[in-house]
C-alpha positions in Angstrom: 167.5 39.7 100.3 165.7 42.8 102.4 162.7 45.4 101.0 163.8 48.9 100.5 162.3 50.9 103.2 160.0 54.0 102.3 160.8 57.3 103.3 158.6 57.7 106.6 159.7 61.3 107.1 156.5 63.8 108.2 155.6 66.3 104.8 157.1 69.9 105.7 154.5 72.5 105.4 156.2 76.1 104.5 153.8 77.6 106.9 152.1 75.8 110.1 148.4 77.1 109.6 145.4 77.3 107.9 142.2 78.4 107.5 139.2 76.4 108.0 135.4 77.2 107.0 132.8 76.2 109.0 128.9 76.3 108.5 127.3 77.9 111.5 125.3 76.3 113.6 123.2 78.8 115.0 122.7 82.3 114.3 125.8 85.2 114.5 125.5 87.4 117.3 123.8 90.5 116.5 126.8 92.8 116.8 128.7 91.0 113.6 126.7 92.6 111.6 127.0 95.7 111.5 130.9 95.5 112.0 131.1 93.3 108.6 128.8 96.5 107.1 131.8 99.2 108.9 134.3 96.6 107.6 133.4 96.1 103.4 132.7 100.3 103.4 136.3 100.4 105.2 138.0 98.2 102.1 135.8 99.6 99.8 137.3 102.8 100.1 140.8 100.9 100.8 139.9 99.4 97.6 138.3 102.4 95.8 141.8 104.7 96.7 144.1 102.4 95.3 142.0 102.0 91.6 142.2 106.0 92.0 146.2 106.2 92.3 146.8 103.9 89.5 144.8 106.0 87.0 147.2 109.0 88.7 145.0 111.0 91.0 145.1 111.4 95.0 142.8 109.5 96.9 143.3 111.6 100.2 142.8 115.1 97.9 139.6 113.1 96.0 138.1 111.5 99.3 138.5 115.0 101.2 137.0 117.0 98.2 134.1 114.3 98.4 133.8 115.4 102.0 133.9 119.0 101.3 131.8 119.3 98.4 129.0 117.7 100.1 129.1 119.0 103.3 131.4 121.7 103.5 128.5 123.9 104.2 125.0 124.1 104.6 124.2 125.4 101.2 126.1 121.8 99.7 124.8 119.8 102.7 121.3 120.9 101.1 122.1 119.5 98.4 123.8 116.6 98.7 120.0 115.8 101.1 118.1 116.7 97.8 119.8 113.6 96.8 120.2 111.4 99.4 115.6 112.1 99.7 114.6 109.6 96.7 117.8 107.1 97.9 115.7 106.9 101.2 112.3 106.1 99.9 114.2 103.7 97.1 116.4 101.9 100.0 112.8 101.8 102.2 111.0 100.2 99.2 113.7 97.5 98.1 114.2 97.2 102.2 110.3 96.0 102.4 110.7 94.1 99.9 114.1 92.1 101.2 112.8 91.7 103.9 110.1 88.7 102.9 113.1 87.4 100.4 111.2 89.4 97.2 114.3 90.2 95.5 112.8 93.8 93.7 115.2 95.3 91.8 112.7 97.0 89.8 112.7 100.4 91.7 114.2 101.8 89.3 110.9 101.4 86.8 108.9 102.0 89.9 110.9 105.4 90.2 109.6 106.4 86.9 106.4 105.5 86.3 105.6 106.9 89.7 106.9 110.4 87.8 105.0 109.4 84.9 102.1 109.7 87.6 102.6 112.4 88.9 103.2 114.0 85.9 99.9 112.9 84.8 98.2 115.3 86.9 99.0 117.8 85.5 100.2 117.4 81.6 96.5 115.5 81.4 95.7 117.5 82.9 93.5 116.9 86.4 94.4 120.3 87.2 94.8 124.5 86.4 97.5 127.0 87.8 94.5 127.9 90.3 94.6 124.7 92.0 95.7 125.1 95.1 99.1 123.8 96.2 96.7 121.6 99.5 94.8 119.7 96.3 98.0 119.6 93.9 100.2 117.8 96.0 98.0 115.5 98.1 97.1 114.5 94.3 100.4 114.1 92.4 101.2 111.5 96.0 98.5 109.2 95.3 99.0 109.5 91.5 102.7 108.8 91.9 102.4 105.8 94.7 99.3 104.4 92.4 101.4 104.0 89.6 104.4 103.2 91.4 102.0 100.0 93.2 100.5 99.1 89.9 104.3 98.5 88.1 105.0 96.6 91.7 101.9 94.4 91.1 102.5 93.2 88.2 105.5 91.2 88.7 103.8 90.8 91.8 100.6 88.4 90.5 103.3 86.5 88.5 105.5 85.6 91.2 102.0 84.7 93.4 100.0 83.0 90.4 102.5 81.6 88.5 106.0 81.2 89.9 108.1 83.8 88.0 111.3 84.6 89.0 111.0 88.3 90.7 114.5 88.7 89.7 113.7 88.5 85.9 110.4 90.1 85.9 110.8 93.4 88.0 114.3 94.0 86.0 112.8 93.7 82.9 110.2 96.0 83.1 112.3 98.4 84.5 113.3 98.9 79.9 109.7 99.0 79.7 109.2 101.6 82.2 111.5 103.7 80.6 110.7 103.4 77.0 107.1 104.4 78.2 107.8 107.4 80.0 110.4 108.4 76.4 107.1 108.1 74.7 105.4 110.3 76.7 108.5 112.7 76.4 109.0 112.3 72.7 105.8 111.8 71.4 102.7 113.7 73.5 104.2 116.1 76.0 106.9 117.0 74.4 107.7 120.7 74.9 108.5 122.2 71.3 109.8 118.7 70.4 112.7 119.0 72.8 113.3 115.7 74.9 111.1 117.4 78.0 107.7 118.5 79.1 106.7 122.0 79.7 107.7 123.5 82.7 105.0 122.6 85.5 103.3 125.6 87.2 104.5 126.7 90.5 101.3 125.4 92.2 102.3 121.6 91.7 105.9 122.1 93.5 107.1 120.8 96.7 108.1 123.8 99.6 111.8 124.1 99.6 113.6 125.5 102.7 114.4 128.4 100.7 111.3 129.2 100.4 110.5 130.6 103.8 113.5 132.6 103.5 111.7 135.7 103.9 110.6 134.6 107.5 114.3 133.1 108.0 116.5 134.6 106.2 119.4 132.2 107.3 117.5 129.3 105.1 118.0 131.4 101.4 119.2 129.3 98.6 119.0 126.0 100.6 117.0 123.5 98.0 116.1 121.4 100.3 112.2 120.7 100.2 109.3 118.6 102.1 110.2 115.4 99.7 112.6 115.0 103.0 109.4 115.3 105.0 107.8 112.4 102.8 110.9 110.2 103.2 111.3 110.7 107.1 107.3 109.8 107.2 108.0 106.8 105.4 111.0 105.5 107.2 108.6 105.4 110.5 105.4 104.0 108.6 107.8 101.0 107.4 109.1 100.5 110.6 106.3 100.9 112.0 104.2 98.2 110.0 107.8 95.9 109.8 108.1 95.6 113.8 104.9 96.5 114.9 101.8 95.5 113.1 100.7 92.2 112.5 101.2 92.3 109.3 105.0 93.2 109.7 105.1 89.9 111.9 103.4 87.8 108.7 105.9 89.0 106.5 109.0 88.8 109.1 108.0 85.2 108.8 107.6 84.6 105.6 110.6 86.4 104.8 112.4 84.2 107.9 110.4 80.6 106.7 107.8 80.1 104.9 107.5 76.4 105.7 106.6 78.0 109.1 104.3 80.5 107.9 102.6 78.7 105.6 101.6 76.0 108.3 100.5 78.8 110.1 98.0 79.8 107.6 99.4 83.1 106.2 98.6 83.3 102.9 102.1 83.8 101.1 100.5 84.4 98.0 98.4 87.7 99.4 101.5 88.9 101.3 103.8 88.8 97.6 101.2 90.5 95.4 100.9 93.4 98.5 104.5 93.6 99.4 105.5 94.6 95.5 102.6 97.4 95.4 104.0 98.8 98.4 107.4 98.5 97.2 106.5 100.0 94.7 104.6 102.6 95.6 107.2 103.4 98.0 109.5 103.8 94.8 107.3 105.9 92.9 106.9 108.7 96.0 110.3 108.9 95.0 110.2 109.2 91.1 107.4 111.9 92.4 109.5 114.0 94.8 112.2 114.3 92.1 109.4 115.5 89.5 107.6 118.3 92.0 111.2 118.7 94.4 113.5 119.4 91.8 113.0 118.7 88.0 109.4 120.6 88.3 109.2 118.5 84.6 109.1 115.1 83.2 112.3 114.6 81.4 114.3 111.6 80.7 117.5 112.1 82.8 116.0 112.8 86.5 117.9 109.7 88.0 121.5 109.5 87.8 120.4 105.3 88.9 118.6 105.5 92.6 116.5 102.5 91.3 119.7 100.0 91.7 121.9 102.7 94.5 118.6 102.2 96.5 119.8 98.3 96.5 123.1 99.1 98.6 121.7 101.3 100.3 118.8 98.3 101.3 121.7 96.0 101.8 124.3 98.3 104.2 122.0 99.7 106.2 120.9 95.8 106.6 117.0 97.0 105.7 117.1 98.3 109.1 114.3 101.5 107.8 116.0 104.6 110.1 119.5 103.7 109.2 118.5 104.1 105.4 118.4 107.3 106.2 121.3 108.1 107.3 123.5 105.9 104.6 121.0 107.5 102.4 122.8 111.0 103.0 126.2 108.9 102.5 125.6 108.0 98.6 123.6 111.2 97.9 127.0 112.8 99.0 128.9 110.6 96.4 126.4 111.3 94.0 126.8 114.8 94.5 130.1 115.4 94.4 130.2 112.9 91.4 129.9 115.9 89.4 132.8 117.7 90.6 135.4 114.5 90.3 137.3 113.3 87.5 137.3 111.0 86.3 133.4 111.1 86.7 132.9 107.6 87.1 134.9 107.2 90.6 131.5 107.4 92.8 129.8 104.9 90.7 132.9 102.9 91.1 132.5 103.2 94.9 129.2 102.5 94.5 129.9 99.0 92.6 133.1 98.2 95.1 130.8 98.8 98.1 128.6 96.3 96.6 130.5 93.9 96.3 132.3 94.3 99.7 128.7 93.4 100.9 128.0 90.5 99.8 131.5 89.3 100.2 130.8 89.7 103.9 127.7 87.2 103.9 129.7 84.2 103.7 130.8 85.5 107.2 128.0 85.5 108.1 127.0 81.8 107.4 130.6 80.6 107.7 133.0 80.8 110.5 136.3 81.0 110.2 138.9 79.9 111.9 143.1 79.0 112.0 144.2 76.2 112.8 147.5 73.7 113.0 148.4 71.5 109.9 148.5 68.3 111.1 152.1 67.2 109.2 151.5 63.9 107.3 
């Protein structure tokens, strides 16, 4: 009696190739990270175009309008720079903390506390209408940065002393900061019961380009203010700290290899507190610049989400202080164009898609992707 023979014919695949993901054994090439960031932006714009088309819009006309509404003339470009200034400072704040792998999600709250501190100088008041601007502006800068730094000290101390997750603590402090501001806006410093304080005197306003129009008529109507100079100085300072100072070396070493940093005698506890304080100070400076350069009073609607957009800016810039400036201009354009684009949530949607795409690209920095031929079985 013969045994039945098994079917030993090889298994056929409908597609002969497959993808294999392998953990990288070495650092990825330096060109890969910026290439992936650029790819993430392109993919995000394509996905945004699809969504715009699905809701009945014309994606190409929408993007053209965003570009024209943000860069179409010197006037609108000046307005774009006004939106970019707080993003530069908040992006620097996030970049500094992220470089040490401290996930500061509280820049929004630190922004509000910086605005409150700068406003307190005027509304307590610590100055008068006759105080020279050369005194009022530095005093408001100091107050804004100090309040932002104190708001960064809280999660820094909790992280260093009690190992409290800084993502949770910084995020929760955002809500406390907004409530703190609202209490003073509605109850203490309100003007006639309205949801804002009185207008600040002009000796507390940051100078604008249009203020120089008497000497330079071509600057008439340009709203970019002195906060841009503060932002550029801050970018140079953060770059110098990170890449040209001993403290910056400690920050980068802790971020890359905390065990090696601890073995080398570097205090992770001290650096955790100081880095989050400096990060908070930069975000506080952003709040101060918005109050003194744009709004000229304390009110609730001073941020369209600068603190959270700054996170995207920092990641897209790969934590490079100088690239933060250029990325902030692009996101400032999205915020400015959001006033005219319908549906109005399109710019925020694009920002969100860019963030998701950026997170996805990190996968390709950790893994090699290979196309291999299937083995027939």
